[in-house]
N, C-alpha and C positions, 0 to 999 in steps of 0.2 A: 341351660340355654333356652330350653323349651319355655320355662316360665318367664325368662327375660323377653322372648320374643312375643309371648301372649300379652305380657304387660305393655310392650311397645305397641303391638297392634291395636289395644284398646285405648291407648292414650292418644294416638295420633288422629288428627282430623281427616275425614275422609268425604268423598262424594260418591253418591251412588246414581248411575246413568243407565242402568238396565234392571229395572224392577217393574214387573207387571202387577198392577193393583189387585186383580182378581186371583192371581197366583200367590199373593202375599197374605190371603185370609187364613187365620188360624182355624184348624178343623173344628174346634167347639163353636166358633163364630158361624161357621157354615151350617152346622147342625141347628143352631138357634135360628138363623134366618130361613133355612128351608122349612123349619117347622112353623114359622111365622107365615109363610106364603104357601104352605101346603104343597111343597116340592118333595117328592119321594127320592130319597137317597139310597144307594145300595145298602144291603144289610150287612153289617160288619160286627164282629165281636167287641172291637175297641174303636172308639171314634178316630184314632190315629190311622186306622187301616183304611180310611177313606182315600188316603194319599199313597196307597200301594199301587204302583203301576209300572209294568215292565219296559215300556217304549214310549215314543212320542205320540203315537196314535192313541193309546190308552190314556195317556196324560190329557190330551185334548178333549177326550170324552168327558173326563172329570172336571176339566176347566169349564166346559159348557154348562154341566150341572150346577157348579159354583155360581156362574154368571146368572143362571136362571133364578138363583135364590136371592139375588140382590135386586130389589125392585123399587123402592122409594128413596126420596132424598136422605131420609134418617139412616137407611142401610149404607148409602154410599158415603155418608159422613162417618159412620162408625168405621167402615173398613179402611178409609183413608186415614183417619186419626190413629187407629191401631197400627196401621202399617208403618206410618211416619215415626210413631213413637218407638217401635222396635228398632228402627234404623237409627234413631238418635241414641238409643241406649247402647248402640255399638260404635258410637263415635261419628256417625254421619252428620255433616253440618249442612249439606246440600243434596238434594235429591231431584232428579228428573225422571218421572215415572210414566209407564205406559198405561192405558186402559182400553178396553175393547168395546166401543160403543155398539157395534153390530150384534155382539152377543147379547146385549140387552134389548136392543131395538126389536129383536125377534120375538120377545115376549111382551111387547107393548110399552116398554118404558121410554119415555120422551128424552131426547138428548139433553134438553134444558133441565130436566130432573137429575140427570146424572151430573151435569156441571153444578147445579145448586148444591148437591150433597158433597161432591168431591172438594169444591172450593172452599166451603165451610170447614171441612175437615182439614185442609191445608192451613188455613187461617188459624184455626185453634191449636194445631200442632206446632205452628210457628210461636204462637203465643205461649205454650205450655212447655214445649221442649226445645225451643230455640233453634228450629230446623227449618231452613228455607226450602221451598219446593216449587217445582214447575211441572207442567203437564203436557204428556204427548199422546193424543189419540192414535191409535194404530188401526190400520186397515187389515182385515182378514183376506190374504192373498187368494184363498181358495175360492172366494166370491168372484174373482175376475176383475179386469180393468174397468168395465162399464160400472159395476158396483163401486169401484174405486173412485171414479169421478163423482158419483152421487155422495159418497162419504166426504170427499174433499169439499163439495158444495155445502154440506151440512157443517162442517168444521169452519169454513170461511164465513158462513152466515151467522155464526154465534161464537164470537172470537174474543173472549176476555184476555187480558194481558198475560194471565198465567198459561195460557195455551201457546207453546212456543214453536211446536214442530209437529211433524207426523212421522209415524213408523209403518213398517210392513212386517207382520208376523204370521203366525199359524204355520201349517206344514210346508216347508220349504222344498223339499226334494221334487215333488211333481209340478211345483209352481214357481218357476224361475223368476227373477225380479225384471227382466227386460220388458214385459208387456206393460210396465207401469212407468215407462220413461215420460209420456206425455203429462200423466197425473203429477209426476214428481217436478216436471218443468213448470207446471202451473202452480204448484205449492211453492216452489223456489220464487217464482215472479211475485207472488203474493207476499213474500217476506217470511214465509215459514222455513225452518231449519228442517233437514231431512236426515233420517237415518233408515236402515233396513237390516232385518235378519238375513244373513247371507253366509254360506260356508259353514252351517251348523251341521246339518245332515244332507246338504247339497254340496256340489263341487266347488273348486277354487274358482271357477269361470263365474259362478254367481257373485263372488266378491268382486272380480274384475268389472262385471256388468253394473253391480250397484254403485261402483265408483265412477265408471265411465258413462253409463247411460243414465243413471238416476241422479248423479251429482253428489253422492254421499261422501263426506269427509270422515264419517264415524260409521263403523260397521258393528252391528250386534252380532256376537259370537265370533264368526270368521275363521274357525279352527282349520278348515281345510285349505286356507291360504298356504299352509305347510307343504302341500302337495305340488306347489308351483314356486320354485326358487326364484324365478324371474319376477313374478308377481310379489313376492315377499320383499324383493329388493326394491321394486317400484314403490311399495307401500311404505317401506322405511324411508326412502328418499322424500316422498311426498308428504310424510307426517300423517299418514292416515291412523286413526285411533280405532282401537278394537275394545268393545265391552265385553270382556271375558267372564264367564260364570263357572268356576271350577266344578261344583257339584252337578250342574246340569249335564256335564259331559259324561257322567256316569250312566245317564239314561238316554241321551239322544245322539251320541257319537260312537265311534270304535274305540276311543280312548277311555277304558273303563278302570285303569289304575292310575290314580293321581300321583302316585310316587314314581311311575315309570320314567325312564330316561327320555323316551320318545313321546311323551304326552305333548300334545299340541301346544298348550299354553306354556309349558316349559321351553319348548322350541322356539316359540314366538318371542318370548322374553328374552331368551339367550341370543337370538338374532338381532335384537335391538328394535323389534316393532313396539309401537307406542300402545301398551296394553293397559287397561284399567281393570279393576276387580269389583265384581258385582255379584248380586245374589239371584237374580232372574225371577224366581218363584219361591221365595223363602218359606212361606207356609207350606205349600205343596211338597217342597224338597227338604222340609225340616232342617233349615240352616239359618244363618244370619250373616251379617257383613263380616263380623269379627272371624267366624268360623271359615269364611271364604279366604280371607286373608291368611289364616293359619294353614289352610290347605296349600296355598301357594308358598309359604315358608317351607312347607314339607317338600316342595319340589326342588328345594336347594337354594332359594332366593333369601338373602339375609336382610338385615335392617335397612341398609342403603337402598337395595332394590324395592323393597316393600315401600318405603317413603317416597321413592320415584314413582311408583305405580299409584300411589295415593295422590300426588301431585298431577299425574297424568289425568286422573279423573276430573281435576279441576281445569286443566289445560283443554280438555275435551268438552268441557261443560258449555251450554249455549248461553253464557253470560256476556254482558258487554266487555269490551277490552279494558275499560278503566276500572271497573269493579274486579275484574279477573286479575289484573295486575296487582292490585292492592291485596286481594286475599291470598294470592300465591306468595307474596312476600311474608305475610303473616303465618300461613301454614308451614312454609319452608322453615321459618324460625321455630315454630312449635314441634315440628318433626326432628330438627336438629337437637333441640332440647330433650326430647323424649329418647333420642338414640344415645345421649350421653357422650362421654369422652371415647 
């Protein structure tokens, strides 16, 4: 059965909606880029040990070092092309990925330089790997709402078609989403789609606020929604999507056993919430999209549920309705064929 599930997982078309570009960089690439730009990395015995961290705080310190090592358009092209290539190898057909402009602005990298390299990487990956992608600049919530308004000004001033929305990330627990209501209202008025990290290591109330005050119809992570049954029911009724990342829960949440009956993702799926499966930071967490689907299979979900989660990724995507409807029909047929009789 395990082999059948693994084959099924690799065959079905998938969307990835929760992928951080900087967190997708493979450790050897980080070492090469750091050497190129004279960035000092921690001393480790093996390159892979760069990505050993016990909690979210330690993770974010490494994340910032990685960001410091990406400086020119060629770097951004490389990391984008490599990340999308790895996604495609796991069956991803469509990707909406985050990047952290402020982590690079701090080291003198122009926003236009970031976009130049990233967009070129996206185009080349589409040509070589047949993977379509779109871009979501994300604000570092630790910098506060005033910096958030500056961030939004920057995004709106240089807005290629590939930039389709904004996100809110970094350490959630001390930085709830409600101070960003005005920024999000302005982004929505400008035609940008919106999502936010909420309920990862923060309370269920952050999920409620992201939906009610920020206007999000898609929540990144959202695991602590399971602490509020009334909110769970509301999210199910309203069709709120959750971009879940199984491996991440082992590092940033209380749910450290993916096979436990009370794991948040298992409870969310069993309750009927519209969950999608994603990698978050696949380079740093040493995972890929196929592995994340197999983790969810290990929670007790079968081919029917896994296929539905894959379709949820497309339903939650920020594609136009005509395109989405056509692709949904195609993917549904492919998933049914892969599932067999």
